[in-house]
All heavy atoms as an XYZ file, in Angstrom:
830
protein
N     103.692    120.986     85.004
C     104.619    120.022     84.435
C     105.726    119.698     85.433
O     106.217    120.572     86.122
C     105.201    120.756     83.231
C     104.952    122.208     83.444
C     103.761    122.276     84.375
N     106.094    118.401     85.472
C     107.122    118.004     86.419
C     108.516    118.343     85.893
O     108.742    118.348     84.690
C     107.016    116.520     86.740
C     107.513    115.576     85.643
C     107.409    114.140     86.054
O     106.556    113.783     86.812
N     108.252    113.311     85.502
N     109.434    118.576     86.791
C     110.781    118.886     86.450
C     111.484    117.619     85.978
O     111.372    116.555     86.596
C     111.540    119.428     87.667
C     113.006    119.682     87.499
C     113.271    120.826     86.559
C     113.663    119.937     88.830
N     112.153    117.699     84.833
C     112.947    116.575     84.375
C     114.363    117.059     84.089
O     114.603    118.244     83.844
C     112.390    115.924     83.090
O     112.313    116.910     82.053
C     110.978    115.343     83.335
N     115.297    116.122     84.161
C     116.704    116.428     83.986
C     117.238    115.654     82.785
O     116.887    114.504     82.590
C     117.483    116.013     85.248
C     117.010    116.586     86.575
C     117.654    115.838     87.743
C     117.345    118.066     86.658
N     118.147    116.281     82.051
C     118.829    115.577     80.981
C     119.794    114.587     81.629
O     120.059    114.647     82.823
C     119.639    116.571     80.116
O     120.653    117.135     80.917
C     118.750    117.643     79.490
N     120.324    113.673     80.835
C     121.284    112.710     81.327
C     122.481    113.425     81.963
O     122.925    113.061     83.067
C     121.761    111.769     80.218
C     122.813    110.749     80.608
C     122.289    109.826     81.689
C     123.239    109.937     79.372
N     122.935    114.477     81.340
C     124.088    115.222     81.885
C     123.734    115.871     83.237
O     124.491    115.748     84.207
C     124.502    116.293     80.885
C     125.695    117.108     81.338
C     126.030    118.189     80.347
N     127.176    118.922     80.817
C     128.163    119.327     80.062
N     128.173    119.068     78.780
N     129.153    119.994     80.569
N     122.586    116.537     83.314
C     122.146    117.160     84.569
C     121.946    116.110     85.649
O     122.304    116.316     86.807
C     120.845    117.919     84.346
C     120.959    119.134     83.442
C     119.638    119.694     82.997
O     118.624    118.936     82.954
O     119.584    120.889     82.644
N     121.358    114.996     85.246
C     121.101    113.893     86.180
C     122.394    113.367     86.752
O     122.503    113.160     87.975
C     120.359    112.757     85.407
C     119.795    111.689     86.234
C     118.709    111.916     87.079
C     120.289    110.401     86.145
C     118.168    110.904     87.834
C     119.762    109.358     86.888
C     118.683    109.616     87.749
N     123.415    113.181     85.906
C     124.703    112.702     86.371
C     125.403    113.727     87.268
O     125.995    113.388     88.262
C     125.610    112.369     85.197
S     125.055    110.944     84.249
N     125.280    114.993     86.936
C     125.868    116.059     87.769
C     125.233    116.066     89.146
O     125.949    116.112     90.172
C     125.718    117.416     87.106
C     126.623    117.615     85.894
C     126.335    118.903     85.127
O     125.407    119.675     85.498
O     127.023    119.103     84.103
N     123.926    116.048     89.181
C     123.239    116.081     90.489
C     123.402    114.802     91.273
O     123.386    114.797     92.515
C     121.743    116.384     90.309
C     121.489    117.803     89.848
C     120.072    118.194     90.060
N     119.792    119.482     89.482
C     118.632    120.098     89.611
N     117.641    119.524     90.277
N     118.442    121.289     89.069
N     123.533    113.692     90.558
C     123.714    112.392     91.210
C     125.162    112.075     91.488
O     125.489    111.062     92.085
N     126.082    112.942     91.029
C     127.506    112.794     91.222
C     128.000    111.422     90.754
O     128.610    110.639     91.503
C     127.862    113.020     92.679
C     127.542    114.426     93.153
C     127.814    114.627     94.622
O     128.262    113.701     95.328
O     127.588    115.764     95.110
N     127.707    111.101     89.481
C     128.136    109.826     88.909
C     128.374    110.007     87.412
O     128.037    111.032     86.836
C     127.101    108.743     89.180
S     125.544    109.011     88.325
N     128.908    108.945     86.820
C     129.174    108.952     85.378
C     127.969    108.431     84.620
O     127.184    107.611     85.143
C     130.389    108.092     85.057
C     131.660    108.638     85.629
N     132.289    109.722     85.124
C     132.400    108.250     86.692
C     133.368    109.997     85.821
N     133.465    109.085     86.779
N     127.829    108.819     83.381
C     126.728    108.370     82.545
C     126.713    106.855     82.376
O     125.690    106.213     82.352
C     126.784    109.043     81.152
N     127.907    106.245     82.344
C     127.979    104.781     82.201
C     127.256    104.082     83.336
O     126.604    103.067     83.148
C     129.437    104.313     82.143
C     130.211    104.774     80.937
C     130.725    106.214     81.057
O     130.858    106.720     82.194
O     130.953    106.832     80.009
N     127.396    104.638     84.554
C     126.731    104.057     85.736
C     125.228    104.161     85.573
O     124.483    103.199     85.809
C     127.200    104.756     86.997
C     126.627    104.193     88.256
C     126.917    102.912     88.668
C     125.816    104.984     89.058
C     126.384    102.395     89.860
C     125.284    104.464     90.256
C     125.561    103.143     90.623
N     124.723    105.330     85.125
C     123.296    105.524     84.910
C     122.775    104.558     83.854
O     121.710    103.946     84.035
C     122.979    106.986     84.539
C     121.538    107.157     84.143
C     123.349    107.920     85.679
N     123.534    104.415     82.778
C     123.097    103.518     81.704
C     122.992    102.074     82.227
O     122.038    101.330     81.903
C     124.063    103.614     80.498
C     123.904    104.994     79.868
C     123.841    102.504     79.503
C     124.998    105.363     78.850
N     123.928    101.668     83.072
C     123.868    100.332     83.685
C     122.661    100.199     84.597
O     121.971     99.162     84.618
C     125.164    100.027     84.443
C     126.344     99.770     83.551
C     127.575     99.492     84.352
C     128.787     99.301     83.450
N     130.005     99.076     84.219
N     122.377    101.247     85.383
C     121.222    101.205     86.273
C     119.926    101.067     85.498
O     119.021    100.313     85.864
C     121.156    102.448     87.169
C     122.271    102.594     88.216
C     122.045    103.876     89.037
C     122.344    101.402     89.125
N     119.818    101.772     84.372
C     118.649    101.660     83.500
C     118.572    100.242     82.936
O     117.511     99.627     82.925
C     118.682    102.702     82.379
C     117.603    102.442     81.360
C     118.531    104.112     82.940
N     119.701     99.696     82.531
C     119.733     98.348     82.019
C     119.247     97.296     82.998
O     118.610     96.303     82.604
N     119.521     97.497     84.283
C     119.092     96.561     85.305
C     117.682     96.900     85.839
O     117.214     96.272     86.741
C     120.071     96.553     86.467
C     121.247     95.607     86.230
C     122.418     96.042     85.615
C     121.155     94.265     86.585
C     123.476     95.202     85.382
C     122.202     93.406     86.377
C     123.379     93.878     85.766
O     124.424     93.015     85.531
N     117.066     97.949     85.316
C     115.741     98.327     85.745
C     115.709     99.020     87.096
O     114.661     99.115     87.734
N     116.837     99.495     87.557
C     116.915    100.150     88.850
C     116.320    101.552     88.788
O     115.617    101.985     89.717
C     118.370    100.207     89.360
C     118.846     98.761     89.597
C     118.512    101.051     90.608
C     120.330     98.624     89.880
N     116.581    102.265     87.696
C     115.925    103.556     87.434
C     115.408    103.515     86.010
O     115.863    102.707     85.201
C     116.876    104.755     87.626
C     118.118    104.632     86.730
C     117.241    104.932     89.093
C     119.024    105.842     86.778
N     114.477    104.396     85.741
C     113.906    104.443     84.388
C     113.826    105.905     83.923
O     113.424    106.776     84.684
C     112.477    103.889     84.381
C     112.410    102.395     84.689
C     110.980    101.878     84.679
O     110.074    102.598     84.277
O     110.820    100.739     85.098
N     114.160    106.148     82.638
C     113.963    107.477     82.127
C     112.460    107.779     82.011
O     111.650    106.836     81.965
C     114.595    107.422     80.713
C     115.107    106.072     80.507
C     114.760    105.232     81.687
N     112.105    109.040     81.976
C     110.702    109.424     81.888
C     110.049    108.882     80.613
O     108.942    108.370     80.626
C     110.577    110.964     81.969
C     109.127    111.395     81.751
C     111.080    111.470     83.298
N     110.783    108.976     79.507
C     110.318    108.431     78.237
C     111.265    107.333     77.775
O     112.455    107.435     78.002
C     110.248    109.522     77.148
C     109.292    110.631     77.446
C     109.339    111.694     76.376
O     109.304    111.340     75.191
O     109.412    112.878     76.716
N     110.754    106.347     77.107
C     111.584    105.233     76.621
C     112.158    105.575     75.255
O     111.639    105.153     74.217
C     110.761    103.945     76.579
C     111.610    102.725     76.327
O     112.845    102.815     76.578
O     111.076    101.712     75.890
N     113.208    106.369     75.253
C     113.855    106.788     74.012
C     115.053    105.880     73.735
O     115.722    105.424     74.659
C     114.312    108.238     74.094
C     113.166    109.245     74.292
C     113.720    110.623     74.595
C     112.296    109.301     73.071
N     115.335    105.623     72.466
C     116.411    104.642     72.149
C     117.812    105.108     72.518
O     118.660    104.299     72.870
C     116.291    104.471     70.625
C     115.548    105.681     70.145
C     114.685    106.144     71.286
N     118.097    106.392     72.452
C     119.458    106.872     72.713
C     119.579    107.474     74.126
O     118.788    108.336     74.479
C     119.846    107.920     71.672
C     119.991    107.340     70.288
C     120.546    108.357     69.304
O     121.482    109.084     69.666
O     120.016    108.416     68.162
N     120.564    107.008     74.853
C     120.753    107.448     76.248
C     120.915    108.952     76.338
O     120.423    109.555     77.272
C     121.962    106.748     76.829
N     121.550    109.580     75.392
C     121.784    111.018     75.487
C     120.494    111.833     75.375
O     120.462    112.995     75.700
C     122.829    111.491     74.482
C     122.399    111.443     73.048
C     123.471    112.082     72.154
N     123.061    112.069     70.784
C     123.391    111.134     69.887
N     124.157    110.143     70.254
N     122.989    111.213     68.654
N     119.410    111.195     74.952
C     118.109    111.860     74.854
C     117.239    111.600     76.109
O     116.185    112.209     76.237
C     117.345    111.373     73.614
C     117.994    111.710     72.316
C     117.248    111.125     71.134
O     116.510    110.164     71.261
N     117.427    111.719     69.986
N     117.678    110.725     76.981
C     116.908    110.381     78.157
C     116.715    111.586     79.044
O     117.551    112.464     79.156
C     117.591    109.290     78.965
C     117.584    107.954     78.350
C     116.821    107.493     77.303
C     118.400    106.838     78.764
N     117.123    106.194     77.034
C     118.086    105.758     77.915
C     119.342    106.650     79.745
C     118.692    104.521     78.036
C     119.961    105.424     79.886
C     119.627    104.368     79.019
N     115.562    111.587     79.731
C     115.282    112.592     80.784
C     114.801    111.832     81.998
O     114.148    110.807     81.886
C     114.245    113.597     80.298
C     114.744    114.394     79.081
C     113.878    115.585     78.757
N     113.939    116.628     79.768
C     114.868    117.564     79.872
N     115.881    117.570     79.032
N     114.805    118.506     80.806
N     115.136    112.375     83.174
C     114.817    111.705     84.443
C     114.087    112.656     85.359
O     114.347    113.856     85.359
C     116.094    111.205     85.108
C     116.846    110.188     84.310
C     117.825    110.575     83.401
C     116.585    108.844     84.449
C     118.534    109.654     82.677
C     117.262    107.888     83.725
C     118.230    108.292     82.825
N     113.197    112.104     86.182
C     112.474    112.934     87.143
C     113.205    112.926     88.479
O     114.219    112.221     88.664
C     111.014    112.514     87.250
C     110.838    111.057     87.726
O     111.817    110.442     88.203
O     109.730    110.542     87.564
N     112.661    113.681     89.443
C     113.329    113.789     90.747
C     113.237    112.504     91.540
O     114.123    112.185     92.355
C     112.706    114.951     91.536
C     112.991    116.333     90.909
C     112.332    117.431     91.754
C     114.482    116.598     90.750
N     112.185    111.698     91.339
C     112.083    110.396     91.991
C     113.254    109.485     91.545
O     113.821    108.755     92.359
C     110.751    109.745     91.709
N     113.581    109.542     90.267
C     114.715    108.747     89.769
C     116.017    109.228     90.358
O     116.934    108.442     90.647
C     114.776    108.813     88.224
O     113.687    108.140     87.672
N     116.135    110.544     90.577
C     117.356    111.097     91.176
C     117.490    110.568     92.607
O     118.579    110.178     93.024
C     117.332    112.624     91.129
C     118.535    113.315     91.714
C     119.835    112.921     90.977
C     118.345    114.839     91.675
N     116.399    110.547     93.346
C     116.449    110.045     94.722
C     116.842    108.542     94.724
O     117.648    108.098     95.558
C     115.100    110.218     95.406
N     116.324    107.802     93.756
C     116.648    106.382     93.641
C     118.115    106.186     93.255
O     118.776    105.291     93.768
C     115.704    105.713     92.636
C     115.731    104.225     92.681
C     114.468    103.736     91.955
N     114.429    102.300     91.870
C     113.977    101.497     92.823
N     113.552    102.001     93.959
N     113.976    100.186     92.678
N     118.604    107.052     92.366
C     120.019    106.975     92.015
C     120.896    107.202     93.238
O     121.875    106.482     93.455
C     120.322    108.041     90.933
C     121.796    108.306     90.633
C     122.472    107.081     90.026
C     121.976    109.506     89.738
N     120.554    108.201     93.997
C     121.381    108.490     95.217
C     121.318    107.327     96.206
O     122.327    106.976     96.826
C     120.865    109.799     95.849
C     121.256    110.999     95.010
C     120.718    112.288     95.592
N     121.222    113.439     94.865
C     120.625    114.590     94.847
N     119.536    114.802     95.556
N     121.131    115.602     94.149
N     120.150    106.713     96.331
C     120.019    105.548     97.240
C     120.877    104.390     96.681
O     121.572    103.722     97.471
C     118.541    105.115     97.307
C     118.268    104.071     98.371
C     116.820    103.630     98.384
C     115.914    104.719     98.856
N     114.495    104.235     99.063
N     120.837    104.175     95.387
C     121.659    103.107     94.777
C     123.139    103.376     95.005
O     123.914    102.438     95.330
C     121.355    102.980     93.286
N     123.563    104.618     94.841
C     124.979    104.942     95.035
C     125.371    104.709     96.499
O     126.475    104.209     96.767
C     125.266    106.403     94.646
C     125.233    106.591     93.140
C     125.839    107.890     92.696
N     127.262    107.951     93.042
C     127.803    108.795     93.926
N     127.065    109.698     94.543
N     129.092    108.777     94.174
N     124.491    105.067     97.428
C     124.792    104.875     98.845
C     124.947    103.387     99.158
O     125.877    102.988     99.859
C     123.677    105.478     99.702
C     124.133    106.533    100.654
C     123.076    107.104    101.584
N     121.723    106.739    101.407
C     120.802    107.406    100.667
N     121.144    108.506    100.011
N     119.563    107.014    100.598
N     124.015    102.569     98.661
C     124.077    101.138     98.895
C     125.377    100.553     98.308
O     126.037     99.739     98.937
C     122.882    100.408     98.294
C     121.566    100.557     99.020
C     120.432     99.990     98.173
C     121.630     99.835    100.367
N     125.715    100.995     97.106
C     126.909    100.472     96.458
C     128.149    100.904     97.241
O     129.042    100.078     97.473
C     126.984    100.944     95.015
C     128.130    100.300     94.274
C     128.283    100.794     92.868
O     128.234    101.985     92.617
N     128.445     99.876     91.925
N     128.195    102.124     97.682
C     129.357    102.624     98.398
C     129.454    102.004     99.776
O     130.503    101.486    100.152
C     129.255    104.152     98.528
C     130.432    104.800     99.271
C     130.163    106.260     99.595
N     129.091    106.359    100.552
C     128.022    107.170    100.400
N     127.928    107.957     99.357
N     127.101    107.222    101.328
N     128.351    101.956    100.535
C     128.389    101.520    101.918
C     128.456    100.004    102.049
O     129.098     99.470    102.949
C     127.201    102.039    102.686
C     127.184    103.562    102.797
O     128.223    104.198    102.493
O     126.134    104.108    103.189
N     127.763     99.293    101.172
C     127.678     97.838    101.295
C     128.429     97.113    100.188
O     128.396     95.884    100.135
C     126.184     97.403    101.291
C     125.333     98.004    102.409
C     123.918     97.567    102.264
C     125.889     97.638    103.774
N     129.062     97.845     99.293
C     129.860     97.274     98.200
C     129.016     96.299     97.361
O     129.483     95.224     96.995
C     131.105     96.539     98.752
C     131.932     97.315     99.707
C     132.697     98.408     99.039
C     133.708     99.026     99.970
N     133.404    100.383    100.364
N     127.780     96.702     97.068
C     126.885     95.853     96.292
C     127.161     95.943     94.804
O     127.465     97.008     94.297
C     125.436     96.275     96.525
C     124.933     95.947     97.879
S     123.166     96.326     97.921
C     122.665     95.093     99.102
N     126.996     94.821     94.117
C     127.050     94.821     92.660
C     125.673     95.200     92.127
O     124.697     95.364     92.887
C     127.520     93.472     92.118
C     126.584     92.331     92.490
O     125.431     92.537     92.903
N     127.094     91.116     92.391
N     125.557     95.399     90.802
C     124.299     95.863     90.229
C     123.117     94.922     90.425
O     122.033     95.347     90.775
C     124.500     96.184     88.746
C     125.364     97.441     88.517
C     125.679     97.600     87.043
C     124.717     98.687     89.054
N     123.287     93.595     90.261
C     122.158     92.724     90.556
C     121.713     92.809     92.026
O     120.503     92.798     92.318
C     122.667     91.313     90.214
C     123.740     91.557     89.198
C     124.397     92.866     89.625
N     122.689     92.936     92.925
C     122.373     93.097     94.336
C     121.629     94.400     94.606
O     120.692     94.445     95.408
N     122.072     95.463     93.932
C     121.381     96.748     94.060
C     119.940     96.656     93.604
O     119.028     97.157     94.268
C     122.086     97.814     93.233
C     123.329     98.487     93.768
C     123.925     99.425     92.736
C     123.036     99.220     95.052
N     119.734     96.033     92.441
C     118.406     95.886     91.898
C     117.487     95.154     92.854
O     116.357     95.588     93.147
C     118.447     95.190     90.530
N     117.973     94.062     93.394
C     117.158     93.227     94.316
C     116.894     93.998     95.613
O     115.779     94.025     96.126
C     117.843     91.921     94.622
C     117.021     91.026     95.549
S     117.841     89.459     95.873
C     117.624     88.661     94.300
N     117.919     94.648     96.156
C     117.764     95.377     97.416
C     116.771     96.537     97.279
O     115.914     96.713     98.156
C     119.124     95.939     97.862
O     120.001     94.892     98.156
N     116.856     97.291     96.210
C     115.950     98.393     96.013
C     114.512     97.903     95.816
O     113.573     98.533     96.284
C     116.415     99.283     94.868
C     117.660    100.112     95.170
C     118.254    100.712     93.907
C     117.356    101.175     96.196
N     114.363     96.792     95.101
C     113.029     96.232     94.918
C     112.439     95.825     96.274
O     111.269     96.098     96.574
C     113.124     95.008     93.987
C     111.790     94.422     93.615
C     111.932     93.291     92.617
O     112.712     93.414     91.662
O     111.246     92.292     92.805
N     113.257     95.184     97.110
C     112.768     94.783     98.435
C     112.479     95.991     99.326
O     111.480     96.017    100.037
C     113.799     93.872     99.127
C     113.952     92.478     98.497
C     115.143     91.761     99.109
C     112.675     91.670     98.631
N     113.313     97.017     99.251
C     113.037     98.247    100.007
C     111.732     98.909     99.558
O     110.968     99.405    100.373
C     114.208     99.233     99.878
C     115.494     98.849    100.625
C     116.642     99.749    100.215
C     115.264     98.902    102.133
N     111.476     98.891     98.238
C     110.199     99.396     97.712
C     109.012     98.617     98.281
O     108.007     99.215     98.647
C     110.180     99.371     96.187
C     111.104    100.370     95.529
O     111.568    101.296     96.236
O     111.370    100.211     94.333
N     109.156     97.312     98.318
C     108.052     96.460     98.841
C     107.815     96.749    100.319
O     106.668     96.842    100.754
C     108.392     94.975     98.645
C     108.220     94.512     97.195
C     108.475     93.054     97.060
O     108.249     92.270     98.011
O     108.879     92.647     95.964
N     108.879     96.928    101.090
C     108.746     97.214    102.523
C     108.018     98.567    102.683
O     107.107     98.682    103.506
C     110.128     97.264    103.223
C     110.024     97.891    104.606
C     110.704     95.838    103.305
N     108.414     99.564    101.881
C     107.770    100.879    101.977
C     106.279    100.786    101.610
O     105.444    101.367    102.280
C     108.482    101.853    101.047
C     107.997    103.273    101.176
C     108.787    104.214    100.268
O     109.452    103.797     99.309
N     108.739    105.487    100.575
N     105.976    100.016    100.582
C     104.578     99.831    100.166
C     103.768     99.125    101.282
O     102.644     99.510    101.586
C     104.537     99.034     98.872
C     103.157     98.889     98.290
C     103.188     98.108     96.970
O     104.206     97.581     96.562
N     102.064     98.029     96.323
N     104.363     98.124    101.906
C     103.676     97.408    102.984
C     103.469     98.324    104.183
O     102.413     98.250    104.812
C     104.491     96.173    103.395
C     104.416     95.067    102.403
S     105.395     93.656    103.020
C     105.628     92.766    101.507
N     104.414     99.165    104.490
C     104.250    100.097    105.618
C     103.106    101.066    105.357
O     102.312    101.363    106.230
C     105.538    100.870    105.859
C     106.605    100.078    106.531
C     107.849    100.852    106.743
N     108.816    100.050    107.473
C     110.137    100.292    107.506
N     110.619    101.333    106.860
N     110.954     99.514    108.170
N     103.020    101.549    104.106
C     101.896    102.442    103.762
C     100.545    101.718    103.914
O      99.571    102.277    104.415
C     102.045    102.970    102.347
C     103.016    104.123    102.206
C     102.893    104.852    100.875
N     103.115    103.994     99.727
C     104.268    103.834     99.113
N     105.344    104.476     99.510
N     104.371    103.029     98.068
N     100.519    100.468    103.496
C      99.272     99.667    103.601
C      98.917     99.436    105.054
O      97.758     99.551    105.446
C      99.441     98.338    102.861
C      98.213     97.456    102.865
C      97.016     98.031    102.112
O      97.160     99.031    101.379
O      95.937     97.429    102.227
N      99.884     99.124    105.896
C      99.626     98.928    107.340
C      99.112    100.235    107.935
O      98.158    100.218    108.719
C     100.901     98.437    108.045
C     100.748     98.540    109.582
C     101.195     96.998    107.660
N      99.721    101.365    107.591
C      99.243    102.657    108.095
C      97.817    102.906    107.681
O      96.979    103.363    108.480
C     100.139    103.793    107.612
C     101.492    103.798    108.284
O     101.665    103.121    109.318
O     102.400    104.485    107.767
N      97.483    102.613    106.413
C      96.134    102.812    105.892
C      95.136    101.901    106.639
O      94.073    102.351    107.067
C      96.085    102.519    104.398
C      94.760    102.847    103.731
C      94.728    102.391    102.280
N      94.742    100.982    102.118
C      93.723    100.151    102.301
N      92.561    100.627    102.712
N      93.843     98.848    102.127
N      95.515    100.672    106.838
C      94.620     99.734    107.564
C      94.436    100.138    109.026
O      93.347    100.025    109.567
C      95.161     98.309    107.436
C      95.096     97.691    106.031
C      95.844     96.364    106.002
C      93.662     97.536    105.595
N      95.518    100.590    109.661
C      95.413    101.057    111.041
C      94.490    102.270    111.138
O      93.699    102.372    112.095
C      96.799    101.412    111.591
C      97.536    100.173    112.079
O      96.915     99.207    112.500
N      98.861    100.239    112.037
N      94.578    103.160    110.161
C      93.680    104.339    110.143
C      92.236    103.895    110.001
O      91.329    104.388    110.682
C      94.082    105.258    109.008
C      93.312    106.579    109.021
C      93.777    107.517    107.907
O      94.583    107.139    107.068
N      93.263    108.695    107.916
N      91.967    102.946    109.094
C      90.602    102.434    108.934
C      90.106    101.780    110.198
O      88.967    101.961    110.605
C      90.545    101.427    107.790
C      90.526    102.045    106.428
C      90.385    100.950    105.334
O      90.657     99.782    105.572
N      89.957    101.382    104.180
N      90.983    101.029    110.863
C      90.614    100.344    112.087
C      90.247    101.368    113.186
O      89.261    101.192    113.900
C      91.752     99.428    112.545
C      91.506     98.613    113.770
C      90.310     97.670    113.590
C      92.747     97.796    114.146
N      91.060    102.442    113.294
C      90.764    103.456    114.278
C      89.423    104.135    114.003
O      88.661    104.440    114.909
C      91.893    104.525    114.301
C      93.123    104.046    115.043
C      94.099    105.194    115.336
N      94.543    105.884    114.125
C      95.568    105.473    113.357
N      96.237    104.379    113.679
N      95.935    106.147    112.271
N      89.109    104.365    112.711
C      87.837    104.971    112.346
C      86.658    104.040    112.703
O      85.646    104.487    113.210
C      87.820    105.329    110.888
C      88.699    106.484    110.519
C      88.761    106.716    109.013
O      88.320    105.910    108.221
N      89.373    107.839    108.636
N      86.849    102.779    112.463
C      85.770    101.821    112.746
C      85.553    101.618    114.228
O      84.418    101.426    114.672
C      86.110    100.444    112.118
C      86.033    100.370    110.598
C      86.552     99.042    110.105
C      84.569    100.583    110.125
N      86.606    101.713    115.024
C      86.459    101.499    116.463
C      86.254    102.820    117.210
O      86.042    102.825    118.423
C      87.708    100.801    117.043
O      88.871    101.610    116.803
C      87.876     99.415    116.424
N      86.278    103.936    116.493
C      86.040    105.237    117.130
C      87.238    105.769    117.892
O      87.102    106.715    118.638
N      88.409    105.160    117.703
C      89.625    105.654    118.376
C      90.312    106.672    117.457
O      90.414    106.508    116.280
C      90.581    104.478    118.616
C      90.049    103.481    119.579
C      91.031    102.323    119.792
O      92.228    102.518    119.565
O      90.582    101.229    120.150
N      90.782    107.722    118.052
C      91.547    108.720    117.318
C      92.760    109.023    118.110
O      93.667    109.509    118.087
C      90.714    110.009    117.094
C      89.600    109.745    116.125
C      88.322    109.425    116.404
C      89.672    109.748    114.691
N      87.601    109.219    115.277
C      88.382    109.428    114.209
C      90.689    109.955    113.794
C      88.133    109.335    112.875
C      90.403    109.870    112.473
C      89.126    109.564    111.987
């Protein structure tokens, strides 16, 4: 079973207030593990914690608002996904050409 954190634990580890987390969920920047109606029942995984920390860094360093954070993180996710795909294709190409 994966480790999950309560909203309180998530805020403590992410060094932020619950209101900020609730706003991030509202903008789709992070998502609780289960879609429960009440925020105090939400639980978050470690991937969400890493994303929270990244969002806080962007907001602090670049003074981004929440819509800007949402768009930036989505674009960063796409770049990461494209890099993985390029790596996978390069590996296939090396196998086909016999290069290692």
